C-alpha positions in Angstrom: 153.8 67.1 31.6 150.7 68.6 30.0 148.3 70.3 32.4 145.2 69.2 30.5 143.4 66.5 32.6 141.0 63.9 31.2 137.8 62.1 32.2 137.2 58.4 31.5 133.8 56.9 32.2 132.8 53.2 32.6 129.5 52.3 30.9 127.0 49.8 32.4 123.3 49.3 33.0 122.8 52.9 34.1 124.4 54.4 31.0 124.2 52.0 28.1 121.7 53.9 26.1 122.1 56.5 23.4 120.7 59.5 25.4 123.0 59.0 28.4 126.1 58.3 26.2 125.4 61.5 24.3 125.1 63.5 27.6 128.3 61.9 29.0 130.1 62.8 25.8 129.0 66.4 26.2 130.9 66.5 29.6 134.2 66.0 27.8 134.7 62.2 28.3 137.8 61.1 26.3 137.1 57.3 26.5 134.3 55.0 27.3 135.3 51.9 29.3 133.7 48.4 29.1 134.6 46.3 32.2 134.8 42.7 31.2 134.5 41.6 34.8 130.8 42.8 34.7 130.0 42.1 31.0 129.1 38.7 29.7 131.0 37.8 26.5 127.6 37.0 24.8 126.6 40.7 25.3 129.9 42.3 24.4 129.4 42.7 20.6 126.0 44.3 21.1 127.4 46.7 23.7 130.2 47.7 21.4 127.8 48.3 18.5 125.5 50.5 20.8 128.4 52.6 21.9 129.8 53.1 18.4 126.4 53.9 17.1 126.0 56.6 19.8 129.3 58.4 19.8 132.7 58.8 18.2 134.4 58.7 21.6 136.9 55.8 21.7 136.1 52.6 23.5 138.5 51.0 26.0 138.2 47.3 26.9 139.1 46.6 30.5 140.3 43.0 30.9 139.4 40.7 33.7 143.0 39.8 34.2 144.8 37.8 36.9 142.2 37.8 39.6 139.9 35.5 41.4 136.1 36.1 41.6 133.1 34.3 42.9 131.0 32.6 40.3 127.2 33.0 40.0 125.6 32.8 43.5 122.0 32.4 44.5 120.2 35.6 45.7 120.7 36.5 49.3 123.4 34.0 50.2 124.9 34.5 53.6 127.4 32.5 55.6 127.8 32.4 59.4 130.9 32.5 61.4 132.2 29.1 62.2 130.3 27.4 59.4 132.1 25.2 56.8 132.0 25.9 53.0 133.3 24.1 50.0 135.2 26.0 47.2 134.7 24.5 43.8 135.6 25.2 40.2 132.3 23.8 38.8 130.0 26.2 36.9 127.2 25.9 39.4 125.1 28.5 41.2 126.6 28.8 44.6 124.8 28.7 48.0 125.7 28.9 51.7 127.6 25.6 51.5 129.3 25.7 48.1 131.0 28.7 46.5 132.2 28.5 42.9 135.4 30.4 42.1 136.8 31.6 38.8 139.4 30.7 37.6 138.9 27.2 39.0 142.6 26.5 38.6 143.4 28.8 41.5 141.8 26.5 44.0 144.4 23.8 43.5 147.1 26.5 44.3 145.7 27.4 47.7 147.6 26.3 50.8 146.1 24.8 53.9 146.0 27.3 56.7 145.9 30.3 54.4 143.3 33.0 54.6 140.9 34.2 51.9 138.9 37.5 51.7 135.7 37.9 49.7 134.3 41.2 48.6 136.8 43.5 50.4 136.7 41.5 53.7 132.9 41.2 53.8 133.6 37.5 54.3 136.9 35.9 55.5 137.7 32.2 55.2 140.5 29.9 56.5 141.5 27.2 54.0 141.5 23.9 55.9 142.1 21.3 53.2 142.8 21.3 49.4 142.1 18.1 47.5 141.2 17.1 43.9 140.7 20.7 42.8 138.3 21.6 45.6 138.9 23.2 49.0 137.2 22.9 52.4 137.2 26.1 54.4 135.9 27.6 57.7 134.2 30.9 57.9 136.1 33.3 60.1 134.0 36.4 59.4 130.4 35.8 58.2 128.4 37.9 55.8 126.7 38.0 52.4 128.4 36.6 49.2 127.3 37.9 45.9 128.1 36.9 42.3 131.3 38.0 40.7 132.8 39.4 43.8 136.5 40.0 44.2 138.4 37.3 46.1 141.9 37.7 47.6 144.0 34.8 48.9 146.9 35.2 51.2 149.4 34.2 49.9 148.2 34.9 46.4 148.3 31.8 44.0 149.8 32.2 40.5 147.2 33.2 38.0 147.2 33.6 34.2 147.6 37.2 32.9 144.5 36.8 30.7 141.3 34.7 31.1 140.0 32.8 28.1 137.2 35.4 28.0 139.8 38.2 27.8 141.5 36.6 24.8 138.2 36.3 22.9 137.1 39.8 23.9 140.4 41.3 22.7 140.0 39.6 19.3 136.4 40.8 19.0 137.4 44.3 20.0 140.1 44.5 17.3 137.5 43.3 14.7 135.5 46.4 15.7 138.4 48.8 15.5 139.0 49.2 19.2 142.5 50.3 20.0 142.5 51.0 23.7 142.9 48.4 26.4 143.1 48.4 30.2 145.4 45.6 31.4 144.0 44.5 34.7 146.3 43.3 37.5 149.4 44.1 35.6 152.1 42.7 37.8 155.1 42.5 35.5 156.2 44.2 32.2 156.0 40.8 30.5 152.2 41.2 30.8 152.3 44.4 28.8 154.6 42.7 26.2 152.1 39.9 25.9 149.2 42.2 25.3 151.3 44.3 22.8 151.9 41.2 20.7 148.2 40.7 20.4 147.0 44.3 19.8 150.0 45.8 17.9 152.4 48.8 18.4 149.8 51.5 17.7 147.3 50.4 20.4 147.0 52.2 23.7 147.8 50.0 26.7 146.9 51.3 30.1 148.5 49.1 32.8 146.4 48.9 35.9 148.3 48.9 39.2 146.2 47.1 41.7 148.5 44.6 43.5 151.6 44.6 45.6 153.7 43.1 42.8 152.5 45.7 40.4 153.6 48.5 42.7 157.0 46.9 43.1 157.4 46.6 39.3 156.0 50.0 38.6 159.0 51.5 36.8 159.4 48.6 34.4 155.7 48.4 33.7 155.4 52.2 33.1 158.3 52.1 30.6 156.4 49.5 28.5 152.9 50.8 28.8 151.2 53.9 27.3 149.7 54.9 30.6 149.2 53.8 34.2 145.9 53.4 36.1 145.8 53.2 39.9 142.8 51.1 40.9 142.6 52.2 44.6 139.9 49.6 45.3 141.6 46.5 44.2 144.9 47.7 45.6 143.3 48.1 49.0 142.6 44.3 48.9 146.4 43.7 49.3 147.5 46.8 51.1 146.2 48.3 54.3 143.7 51.0 53.7 145.6 53.8 55.5 148.6 53.3 53.2 146.6 53.9 50.0 146.8 57.8 49.9 150.6 57.7 50.3 150.9 54.9 47.7 148.8 56.9 45.3 151.2 59.9 45.7 154.2 57.6 45.2 152.9 56.0 42.1 151.8 59.3 40.5 155.2 60.8 41.3 157.2 57.9 39.8 155.0 57.6 36.7 155.2 61.3 36.1 158.9 61.3 36.4 159.0 58.8 33.6 156.7 61.0 31.4 153.9 58.4 31.6 150.3 59.6 32.1 148.7 58.2 35.3 145.0 57.9 35.9 143.2 57.3 39.2 140.0 55.2 39.7 137.7 53.9 42.4 135.4 55.7 44.9 136.0 59.1 43.4 132.3 60.1 43.9 131.0 56.9 45.4 128.1 58.6 47.2 126.7 59.6 43.8 125.9 56.0 43.1 122.8 56.8 45.1 122.8 60.6 45.7 122.6 63.5 43.3 125.5 65.4 44.9 128.9 64.2 46.2 130.2 64.6 49.8 132.6 67.4 50.6 135.3 64.8 51.4 134.9 63.3 47.9 135.3 66.7 46.2 138.4 67.4 48.3 139.8 63.9 47.5 139.3 64.5 43.7 141.0 67.9 43.8 143.9 66.6 46.0 144.3 63.7 43.4 144.6 66.3 40.6 147.0 68.4 42.7 149.1 65.3 43.3 149.7 65.3 39.5 147.2 62.7 38.2 146.7 63.0 34.4 143.0 62.0 34.6 140.1 60.5 36.6 138.1 57.3 35.9 134.5 57.0 37.0 133.4 53.4 37.5 130.3 52.5 39.6 129.2 56.1 39.5 128.5 56.0 35.7 128.0 52.2 35.2 125.4 51.4 37.9 124.8 54.7 39.6 121.5 56.6 39.6 123.1 59.8 38.5 125.7 59.0 35.8 125.6 62.3 34.0 125.6 64.4 37.1 128.7 62.5 38.4 130.5 63.2 35.1 129.5 66.8 35.2 130.9 67.2 38.7 134.2 65.7 37.7 134.3 68.0 34.6 133.6 71.0 36.9 136.4 70.0 39.2 138.7 69.6 36.2 137.9 73.1 35.0 138.4 74.4 38.6 141.8 72.8 38.7 142.9 74.0 35.3 141.7 77.5 36.2 143.9 77.5 39.3 147.2 76.6 37.5 148.3 80.2 37.2 146.9 81.2 40.6 143.5 82.5 41.7 142.0 85.3 43.7 140.0 84.7 46.9 137.0 86.5 45.2 137.2 84.1 42.3 136.8 81.1 44.7 134.0 82.8 46.7 132.2 83.8 43.5 128.3 83.7 43.6 126.5 80.6 44.8 124.3 79.1 42.0 121.2 79.6 44.1 122.0 83.2 45.1 120.1 86.1 43.7 122.4 87.9 41.1 123.3 91.5 42.2 121.4 94.4 40.6 123.0 96.0 37.5 125.3 99.0 38.4 123.5 102.4 38.4 120.0 101.0 38.8 118.6 101.2 42.4 117.3 97.9 43.5 113.8 99.2 44.0 113.6 100.3 40.4 115.1 97.0 39.0 111.7 95.6 37.9 110.5 98.8 36.3 113.8 99.2 34.5 113.5 95.7 33.0 
């Protein structure tokens, strides 16, 4: 497997301008990702045109896929433990008593007594009754509910591979010459085959592994896709958090054995959404991910909504260079080096006291 690792960046409000796109390109980005879960279809064409006007780096369309999300919610909506809420499919703006879900068809598939998690367990509901396409639920864990937040039902209801928005976006992307697609919540190789029929044999399909079913069908999915992407965030909605590091290693090992590139996304440099520098733990995590054998890294919130998108990309690029420089071994002194803020040592043969005069 090639040692060259790659960087993919998601674009969003923080980075959708020519200056930032140009600076991100300079860090070595190989693909710019548009996340349909956070991009209105009405805005998609203008976003594509802006990116294509700003760079030659390819665009990758990330589908919404087989997932449930909250609809549009009023600002500052919070629900209290023990309160009752109604889940609806209507395109309304939700509040503390009524929560719209997309796709609405999922509501009719819910089972009484089952549990539902919103926004990574920020809110937990128990489904009490399902009737006429709506559901009554009790709040088990209270909290805030925002718009377009991820929802997980246990057990998971059957969902379509693509939303209607996905299908329209894929057609629009093809009209603009886009040939890369992230297949979200890829649970079965038939999903890859379905997308392949739409985009053709020469398109690049990156299957996102972010569910229990996707992990179980990994080998078959990898054999049909051009690459695998581990979305650690969405995967942790269905798998206990402490198992994610070992699952990451397992998925990378299996995909690598099949000769399929595998990328890793979510929370790589999460602190850089609001801070100029990452934590030591984040740097260690990224390097460990590369040492595990990942083919590349995907920045999401860091470059889409973060305050320091370019700095985040530069940090990943620096870590990629550090990794690649270590492949053939390294000396302790190479690692210690000179701190960027340290005063450079005087030139050989010139006493320090004469340095200024000599210059």
